[in-house]
C-alpha positions in Angstrom: 0.5 -0.1 0.2 3.0 2.0 0.9 3.6 1.8 -3.4 -0.1 3.1 -4.2 -0.1 5.8 -2.2 3.0 7.7 -1.3 5.3 6.9 -4.4 2.8 6.7 -7.6 -0.5 8.0 -6.9 -2.2 7.3 -9.9 -1.2 3.5 -9.5 -4.6 2.6 -7.4 -6.8 4.6 -9.7 -5.6 3.1 -12.4 -5.8 -0.6 -11.0 -9.1 0.4 -10.1 -10.0 1.4 -13.6 -8.8 -2.0 -15.2 -9.9 -4.5 -12.8 -13.5 -3.2 -12.1 -16.1 -5.1 -14.3 -18.9 -3.8 -12.4 -17.9 -4.6 -8.8 -17.9 -2.3 -6.4 -14.0 -2.0 -5.1 -12.5 0.5 -3.1 -8.9 1.0 -1.3 -10.5 -0.9 1.6 -10.9 -3.7 -0.4 -7.8 -3.9 -2.4 -6.5 -3.7 1.0 -7.6 -6.3 2.8 -6.9 -9.0 -0.5 -3.1 -7.6 -0.2 -3.2 -8.6 3.4 -4.9 -11.7 3.0 -2.5 -12.8 0.2 -0.1 -11.8 2.8 -1.2 -14.3 5.2 -1.4 -17.4 2.9 2.2 -16.5 1.3 3.5 -16.3 5.5 2.0 -19.6 5.9 2.7 -21.6 3.4 6.1 -20.5 3.8 6.4 -21.5 7.3 5.3 -24.9 6.8 8.0 -25.6 4.1 10.5 -23.6 5.8 9.6 -26.1 8.6 10.0 -29.1 7.1 13.4 -28.3 5.3 14.6 -27.6 9.2 12.8 -30.9 10.9 15.0 -33.8 12.2 14.7 -36.9 10.3 14.4 -39.7 12.8 13.5 -42.1 10.8 16.0 -45.7 11.4 18.9 -46.4 9.4 18.9 -50.0 8.3 21.5 -51.4 6.6 21.2 -55.0 5.1 
């Protein structure tokens, strides 16, 4: 949201014009969608990193 409000103030109106397919979309909905995407990315990244650092407890069976 920092980019769309401070750096490029024309970004959000252009985005809303290109996305609006008859829906009532405003800045709050865009912020909510970005937040949900961030939470989902954080959750998936956490699960992946947990698998990378997991201890292996399999018994080594050499035959």
